[in-house]
Phi, psi and omega in degrees: 000322181293329176295322177298317179294324175301317179297322177297316179297322176300314180298314181298316180291331179290335180288325186239026183081215182276128177285141176292138183305318181297322179295317179296316179299318179301312181292320178297316179294323177297320178294315177301314178296324178296317178296315178296322180294319178298316178299316179302312180296317179297321180291313180297319179297313180298318181292323178286311187281325186251325179267352178059034173282152174296143181306327179295316179292316180298321179297322179292318180294315182296332179300318180303313181292321178298319180296314182296316179295316181297316179299312184300311181291319180298316183291313188269339182241309184296310184253349182046049186288142176245008181291173180297121185304310184296315180299312180296322180294320178296316178296315179301317179296323178295313177299316180295325179298314177293316177299323178294321176298316177298315180300309186292317178297318177299316179301311181295316179297317179300317181283307188284325184258315185268351179058044178273143176305140188302325180289318176295321178298321180293319178298315178299314181298319178298316180298316180296314180292328182300319180301313177300309185298315181298311184302311182287320181292323179293318188261348180238297185299309185248034184294333180250046183285160171250125185220137173252121177291135182281111178216165179294334178273347181052043180283131180280140177240000000 
């Protein structure tokens, strides 16, 4: 699937010349986050509807899986990082811990205060936390990444 997404990025960059590296990183991270978010949503839904967990507990459990999926895709595909795995994972977990707090508080406030349906609340919470996570992961976790911009010439930047 990621090769398919690479082909899409090649096509998009061919339409407008060379894509700016930051724009490509943003889209790659958004795709990684999207995959992690879908997994997060499927897990929270399954736990609430089939395991009959309270939405608050299900939301906390689904967060763990979303973080793990996001790190793996972000490190190996979005940023193609060659940095020390353990160091990057610890930093990513720290960023994710704060992001998880943001996610969970947003989720609880949406449900408990604003009376938003739990699935809509989860989508809102993921979006708010995503902004935090991208900013810190781009500028702290993967600041010294090695990245090849996807182009038909495969020119390294």
